[in-house]
N, C-alpha and C positions, 0 to 999 in steps of 0.2 A: 411201365412204371417209372423208368428212368426219366422219360419226358415229363411225367407228372411231378416228379420231385423238383424239376427245374422251373416250375411255374412261379411267377412272382407271387409274393404273399399279399393277400388282401385282408385287411383288418376292418371288421365291421362293428358298428355300434348298434346294439339292439334297441328296440323301441323303448325299453325300460331303462336305458342308460341315462336318461334325464337331460339329454342335450337337445336344445331347440335350434341353435345356430352354431354350425361348425366352421364358419368362415375363418375364424382365427385359430382353429384347433390344428395341431400338428402331431404327426407320429414320428418318433425318433428311434433310430437304431444306434445303440451304444456298444462299443467294443469292450472286451474284458479289461482293457486298460483305461476305460472311462472316456474315450473319445467318441464324439458323434460322427458316425460314418455315413448316415443317410437320413434325410428328412423328407417326409411326404405330407402333402396337404390333404385334409379331408374334403371330399367333394360329396355333398350330401352326408350320408352316414358311412362312407367307405373311404379308406386310404390305401393306395396300392404302392407297394415297395418294389424296387428293382431287385432287391435281394430275394433269393429263394428260401424255402423252408430249410433246405439242407444247410445253407450258409448261416442260418440263424441258430442252428443247434449249438450246443456248448454253452459258454459263459457270456455270450452276447445278450443284451437286454433290449426290451421294447418299452418305450415310455410314451405316454400321451400327455401333452402340455400345451399351453398357449404358445404362439409363435414368439421366437426370440426377437427382442427389439432390434430395429435397424441400427447399424453402426456399432453393435457390440464387438469388442475385440475378439479376433479369431481364436486367441488362446483361451477364451472363456466359453467357447462353444463345446462344452463338455458335460459330463454327468453331474459334476458339482453344481453347475448353474441350473440344470434341470431340477435337481433336488431343492435348490433354493426357491424355485418357482412352484414348489409343491406338485411336481410331476407325479403322475400315476404310473407305476410299473405294472405292465400287463403280464399275466401268467401265460406262458407259451404252451397252452394246450390247443394244438392245431387240429383242425378237421380237414384233412387233406392239406391244401395250401392256404386254407382260410383260417382266420382266428376271429372269434366273436367276443366282444367285451360287453358284459351284461349291464354294468353300471359304472359310472364315474363319480368320484368325490366332487362335491360342490366347489372345492378349492381349485379344481382343474377346470371346471365348466366356466366359472366366473373369470372375467378378464383380470389377469394378475397385475397388481399396481406397480409397474416399473417406474423408477424415477432416477434422475441423475444426481449424483453426490459429488460435490466439489471437494477434492482433497488438496489442501494448499499448505505451504510452509516456507521456511527460510533456512538456509544453511550458512553458518558463519564460523569464524575462528578468532580467538583472542591473540592479538599481537602486541608486543611491547614496542611502541614507537616513541622515540625521544624520552624514554623512561616512563611513559604512561601507557597503561593497558587500554587498548582500543579493540572493540569488537567489530570486525570488518566482514563484509559478505564475501562468499566464495562463489565464483562464477564458473560456468562451463563444466560443472560436475554432472555426472549421470546419476540420477536418483531412481532407484528401483523401488517401486511401490508394490507391496504384496498384501494379499488378504490371508488372514490366519483363521483357521477353524479348528475346533476340538469338541469332542462330546462333553467336555467339562464346562461348556458354556450354555447348557440348557437354561431356559426353555427355547432359546433361539435354535434355529435348524442346525443340527450338527452335521458337518460334512467331513467324512473321514473314510479312508479306504478299508479300514477294518476296526472293529471294536478294540479299545485299549485292552491288551491282554491282562488277565487276572493277576499274573505274577508281577506285572508292572505296578498295578494298583497296590498289591500287598507290599512290595518292596518300598514303594514311596511312602506308604503309611508308616512302615517301620522306621524309615530314615527320618521322617518328619518328627515323630514323637521322640526320637533319640538324638535329634540334631542339637549340636552346640557348635559355636563358631570355631573354625580352625585357626589357630594363632598365626599360621603362615598364609592364610587366605584360602578362599574356595578354589575348587578345581578350575572353574572358568574365570575369565576376567570380567564377568558381568557386574554391573552396578545395579543394586536393588533400589527401585524407585518407590518402595513402600517400606518404611522403617519397621522392622519386626517389633521393636520395642514400643511402637505406638498402637499396637492392636488392643481393642477394647475387650471387656469381659474376660480379663486375664485369669489364668490359673497356671501356676508353675508346674512344669512337667517333672515327675518324680520317678521316671522309669529307667534312669541311668545311674551309674555309681557316682558320677559327678553331676552336680545340679546344672542344668543348661541355663543359658542366659536369655532364653526367649520364652514367651508365653503365648498361649492360644486359648480361645474360649473353651470352657469346660466341656460343653457338649461335643465340640469338635474333637477334643482329645479322647473322650470316651468312645466316640464312634470309630476313630482311627484304631483304637485298641480293641475293638469288638471282636476281631478275628473273622468277621463276615465280610467277604469281598464285595457283596452287594451294598452293604451299609457303608463301607469305605468308599466305594465308587460314588454313591449318591452324596456322601459328605463332600467329596472333592468337587462334585458338580455344584452343590449348594453353596460352598464356601471357596470357590475358585479365586475370588477376588482377594482373599487373604492368604491363600495357600500358594499361589503361583510364584511369589518371591522365593519360596523354598526351592521350587523346581529349577530356578536359575543356577543352583549349585551343582546340578547333576545333568549336564548336556547329553549324557548317554541315553536318557529316557525321552528326550524331546521328539525324536522321530516316531515314537510310539504314541505320543500325546497330541502333537500338533501337526497340522497340514498347512504349509505355506505355499500359496500360489501367486506368482508374479502376474500382475494385471496391467501394469503400465511402467514405462521407462521414460522419464522426462529429463530436461536439462535446466540447470539453474541459470538465471539471467544475471545481469551485471549488479543486481541488488541481492543476489543470493536467493531469489524467489523462484518457486516452482509451483505448478498446480497440475491437476489432472481430473478430468470428469470421468467418474466411474458409474456404471450401471449398478443399481441396487434393486433388490427384489422384495418389496414390502417394507414399510416403515417400522414394523416391529422386528425387523431383522437387521440391526445396525451392523456396519462394517467394523472389522477388527483389522487395523492397519499396522503393518511392519515395514520399515524402510532400511535399506542399506545403500551405500554410496560408493561410486568409483570416480577416480580422477585420471586424466591422461598425463602421465609423468614419463618424460623421456620417450614419448611416442608409444607408450604402452598403457592400457587401461588397467589400473590396479585398484584394489579395494582399500578405501581409506576410512570406512566407517561400517562396522557390522557388529552391533552389540548383541547381547544375549536376547534370543527371540522372545521368550515369555515375558520378561520384565521390561522389554522395550516395544511391546506391541501396544498400540492404542486401542484397548478393548472398548467396544461400544463407541467408536469414533463419531463425534458430532460433525456433520458435514459443514464445510466452510469454516472450520476451526483451525487456526494457524498452528502448524507443527514446527516448533523451533528446535533446530538441531545444531549442537555445538561440536565441531570436529577438532581434534587435537593433533592430527597427523603432522609431523614436523616437515614433511616434504611440500606442503601446500603453502603458497605465497599469496599475498594480497592481490586482489583482482583490480585491473585498471579499467573495468567496465566494458571491455570488449568493443568500444566504439572506435571506429577509424574514419579518417577523412580522406578527401581526394588528394592524390599524390602531387598533382601539378597545380594546386590552388591554395589560396589563403581564405580561410573560413572564419568570418566573424560570427561567433555563437550568440553572445548576449552581453548586455550590461548586467553585472551580477549574475545570478544563476538562472534567471528566468526571462528577462526583458530582451527578447530577440528583436532584430531590426524590423521584421514584418509585423510586429505587434506595437510599433510606434508610429503614430500619425505623422505624415510628412508634409501635408499641405498647410501652408500658413493661413489659408482661407477656410479651413475645415471648421465646422461647428458640430456639436452634438447636443441633442435635446435631452435634458435631464429634468424630470419633474416639471415639464412645461416651460423650461428656460433654455434658450440657445446659448451654449458656452463655446468660446473659441478653444479648441483643444489641440492646436499644433504642437507636436513634440511630446504628446502624452501617450502613455501606454495603457493597455487594458488588463495587465496581469493581476491587478488588485481585485476588481469586481466585474471583469468581463466587458467593461466599456472603456474606450480610450479617453479617460478623464483623470488619469493619475500622472502628475508631474514627477520629476526626479528630484531627489534631495540627498543629503548626507554624502557619504563617500562612494564614488562611482569607479568600478573597475571594469575593464574591457577584455573579455575572454576571447582568445584567438587560437586558431589552429593554422600551422604552416606546413604544407605537404613536403614530402621528402624531395620532390623534383622541382620545387619552386625555384631553386637556384639555377635551373637551366634557362630561366628567363633573364638571367644576368643580374638578379637582385641578391643582395646580401644583408640588407638592413630594412628597417621599417620605422615609421614614426606616426604619432597622432597629433593632429592640429585641431584647434577649436576657434570658432568665430561667432560672436554674438550677432544674430541677424534680425532679432526682434526684441522689444523690451518686455517688461513683466506682464503687460496687458496684451502681448502678441502683436503689437503695432510694429510693422517692419522698419528696420533701420536702413537708411539709404546706403548703398554700396560704398560710397565715398567716405562714410563715417564708420565703417566697419574695420576692426583690427583683428589680425590673426596671430595666434600664439601656438607654440609647441608645448604639448604636455610633457613636463620634465619630471625628474626624480629618478632614483635608482629602481631598476626593474630586475627582479630575480625570478628564476624558475625553480621550484622545489623538486628534488629527486630523493629517492630512498636508497640507502645502502644497507646491505644485509650483514648484521653482526653475528647472528646465529639463526637457528631454525625459526625462532619466534621473536627475535629481538632486531628491530630495525631503527634506523635513525634518519632524520631528515637533514639533508644538506642542500645548499642553494647555489645555483649557477647564476652568475651575474651577467646580464645581457646588455647593460649599459647604464648611463649614457656614454656614447662615444662621440668624439668631435670636439670642437671648440666654439665658444661664444654661443650664438644662437643657431649655429649650424650643427645640430646634434641629431643622433639617430640611435637605434637599438639593434643589436645583433639578432638575426633570425636564427633560432636554434634548430638544429637537425632533429627530426623525429627519432632517428636512430641515435641514441645517446652516446654510443661508442664513438661516433664521428666527432663528438665534442671533447674527446680526450687528446691532448691535455689542455686545449685552449680555454675551456670554461669548466671542465670536470678534471680535478686534480688526478694525477697518475696514481696517487695513493688510494683513490676510490675505485680504480679500475678492477681490482680483484675482489671488490665487495658487492658485485652484481648490481651496479647502479641501474635504476629504472626511473623514468619520469613518473611523478605521482599521477599525472593525467595527460591525455593527449592535448588538452587545452591548457593555456597558461594566461595569467593576468598580464596582458601586454602593456597596460598603462593604468594609472590611478590618478584621480583628481578629486579633491575635496570640493564639493559644489558650494560650500559656504564661502569659498574664495572667489566665487563668481557672483555677479549681479543677477538677480532673478530675471529670467527671460528665456528666449529660444536661441539655442546654439546649434551650429552645424559642426559636426565632428568629421574630420577627414583622415582616412588611413592611407598613407603613401608608402609605396615600395621604392627602395633606393639602391643605387650602386655607389661605391666609394672609390675615389682616386685622389691624387695629390691635391686637386683643387677643392676637394670636399665631397659632400653628398649631392647626388643628382637623382631626381625623380625618373623612374623607368616606366614609361607607358606600357601597359600589358593588354593582352587580349581580354575582352570584357568577361568571358566565362572564368577568368582567373579568380575574380572576386566572387565569393560564395557567402550566402547567409543561411541561417537555419530556416527550415520549412515552417510555415505558419502553424501547422498541426503537430509538429514533432521537432523539438529543439535539438534532438540528437541525429536528425537527418538534414541534409543540406541541398540547396538548389542555387542556380546562378542568380546573382543579385539582379533585381529588376533595374531598368535604366534609370528610374527615379532615384536610385540609391548610388549612382555613380556620377562622377564629374569628368568630362562633360556628360550631360544626359543624352547627347546625340548618339544613337546606336551605331552610326557608321564610323565613329572615331574610336581610337584606342582609349582605354580608361586611364586617367591620371590618378584617380583615387576612388576608394569606397567612401561614400559620404551619406550622412543621415542627420536629421534634425532631432534635437532633444530639448524638451521643456524643463528648465530648472526653476523650482519654486520652493524655497525653504521658509516662507513666511509662516509664523506660528498661527495657530487657531485660537479662538476666544470662546470661553464657556463661562457664563455668568447668569445666575438665577436672581431675578428681582424679587423683592418682598411681595407676598400675596396681598391683594388689595380688595377690600370689601367696598363695593360701589353703593353709596347711599343716595337715594333720590332727594332727600330733604335735608341733607347736611353734609359735612366733610367726609371724604372717604377714609376708611380705616386701614392701616397697613399692619402687617404682622410684626414688623420691627424686630429689635434685638431679642425680645422675650417670646415672640412668635404667636401670642394669643390675639385672636380677633373675636370680639363679641358681636353677635348678630341679633336682630329682633324678629326677622321674618325669614323662613326657609326659602322664600322665593327671591331673596336678594342674591345678586350676582357677585361672585368672587373672580377677579381677574388674575390669571396666571400668566406670567411673562418671563422671558429669558432671552439672552443673547447666545447665539451659536453661529460662528462665522469664521471665515478665512478670507484674506484680502481679495483673492481671485475665485472664491467659492469652491476651492478644491478640498471639500470635506463633507462628511455626513455626521448625523448626530442621533443619539438616543435620549429620549426624555420620558420620565415616568413619575407618577405620584403613587406612593405606597401609604396605605392607611393602617395605623396600629401595627400589629405584628405581621401584616402582609397577607393574612388569610381572607380578608374581605376586600376584593378588588375595587379600585376606583374607576376602572375603564379608561384611564388616561395613560396611554402607553404608546410611545412612538419609537420605532426601531428602524435604523438605517435610512432615515430621511435626509435628503439633500439640503444643505444649508442655504441654497440660493433662492428658494421659493417657498410659498406658503404650503402648509401640510394639512390635508384632510385627515381626520382621525376616525377610526371605526372602533367602537367600544365593545367590550365583553359584557357590559351592563346594558340591558334593554333601555332604549330611549336616550342614551348618552351619545350625542354626535356633535360635531363642530369642526372648526378649522382654526389651526394656529396660523393666523395671518402674519405675514412678514411685512413690516413697515418701519422704515428708518433704522434698519438693523436689528429690530426687536420682534420676536415671535410672541404673540399673545392670543388668548382666548378666554371667554367668560363661561363660568359654570355656576349654576345655582347652588346655594347652600344645601338644599335638599338633595340635589344630585350627588354632591360630595359626601354628605352624611349617610347616604343610602345604606340601610342596615344597621346604623348606629343611632340610638335615640338621643337627640339633643346636642351631643358634642362628640368630637373626634379629633385625633392628632394625625398629622400628615408629614411625610418626608418627600421632598422633591429631589430628583436625581437627574443630572445632566452630564452627558459624556459626548465630547466632540472628537471624531476620528478623522485625522488627516488622511487624504488620499495619496500623499507623497510616498515614493518608494525609492529604494536604492537599487532596484532591479532584482533583489532577493527577497526582502521583507517590506511590508508596509511600515513606514517610520512612525514610531510612537513616543520615543523617549525625549530627553532634554534636547532642545534646539540651541538656545543660547541664554546667557544671563546679561541683562542690561547693565552696562558699566556705571551708569548714573543712578538708576533707581534700585539696582541690585535685584530686580525682579527676574525670576527664571521663567522662560517661555518654553512650552512643550508642544511637540507636534500634536499630541492628544491631551488637551486639558479637560478637567472635569470640575463640577461644582455640586454642592449639596446645600439645601435650605430646608427649613421646617416651619410649619405653622399649625395652629390648633383653632378649631371653631367651637364656640360655646355660646349658649343662650343664657348663661347665668353669670 
């Protein structure tokens, strides 16, 4: 008999169990504590366990369910997950070491609909910087993501270790109907995210000597006062959404009501962003998400955010919905984005925030085909529309990182030079006619000083210029700001926890309006200083770094084409790259609509806009100017009829100004080409085509917008370029025009 007891348990599905395919069916052994201790696959209609009948006696359980999805977190391999999967708990009526299941629910037989739910959010804190409140991200925080369950959230599957005791239900019912705000505040520090005063279907509670200041629906009050624990429990289930704010006041009861299970721990990035993919079990069983947060402070992980559970749970969380968390802990400081650079190198990140060197075309002979036209694009970037056809304009700043060990190469200073190497049309300028200048002007690097836990102020360290005459340069700042005390960081700031605002700094600035349109070579030189002045220090070529083409916050050695000399066998004299400058304004002008008459003079819409036609087959010519001197622009053009609900089919979006444009219409039969000739786009449309849907007459609005492709490296330029001093006409990077006309047969 002893040998018989130790036999492995075999679970059999009878022929009436209703299972045709058991390939994905599993048998699970669950301990009294809710952990899955063994899993067995059904082969045919049988599953064999390693466990014996004797070991399964007591409070362990047997479940039949679909296989757990691959990749599920280990801490979710438990009874709660099985219940969410609609698992069937087998009755342990053994026949020897065998157990037969006569029938399974269809919810177990059918493949359970697993799906991944993206939980995403941001963590930030309000800081006072220079007297202004700024909401800044918090990085490197540990975000604990938990799932919350309760039997008070039916009809969704309730997961709890035991039914909420009757005495808890009764005491809560009594506390709710007798609740009135405590003048010194609730027991917990919870914030209620559902104002009690906003509840609908209100009826004042009259069960206390003092009238409470909160109201509840009449049926809820009556049910809570019923004295029946079953009615009270069902009322709390049905009205959990309006009752849970009350629960926040009484943390003592939370362990009896809610079960919180940690399902993921993730870290915030330099934008304060976090996300986690969680398995969910059926789209009718939404997740309830609760979050608490830790920060590493003085080498210890401490809790900085842990609000009241019921009132800060995202009940019925919608996947991929941003969770915004505002933390107030005074120990947390602004994040510097967590980016670091190579210690022994100088890294040119970009012009502006986005135009890194590898995104700027370097060849003076390069062309790009745009809408059938080949355009010289030397010095253009692709950050505006993905094609290297955007020149630079406006104010240009050069973002630089200098490593802590760069001084070991014998350098102490840097400077930027610029040389025009081609004219506005990208025609090369002979070397003998080129001139080189140093970018001048004061350069400062901002740093923050801490005045209090949340109050910061920006101060500035001056890097230069240093030197005399045309022999000037700028100080290379140490990445460790304390090394700059007291040379550029005053001693008074030393006790205010000074920190650089960013590892990158604006190493030079030039207003491109001060330059003639054309292609310029910019050179970054590293220098040493002695009594005779500044001297260029040749450095090993890997010293110069640029941002990677696919990641502006990662770096690589600058290619030889970006250094002078380009010969890879020689030391580098400078980091060099070509940049196209073009501040020329765009033109947008709509011409009057023109009715083409076969047997007489053409009719123009003119100042009043009316055109009288005699035959619906007559053509109306639509024409406009959309241009930029070097074709660095796109345009949108459309005609709106009446109130815009009856489309004309004439709608061009994002077309290049340098070539003709084929149009495709939303109205059947309307096709054509806005041909470009002599700087004018034009196309003809019959009166009948324009009137389509309108009997006899209609009014039209023509709308033209020309978008410059110029950029300052951060934004596409759109605003005012300059005002002509003679005509006083203002020119904009992005001009627009509007015209109107009406067609009538009377």
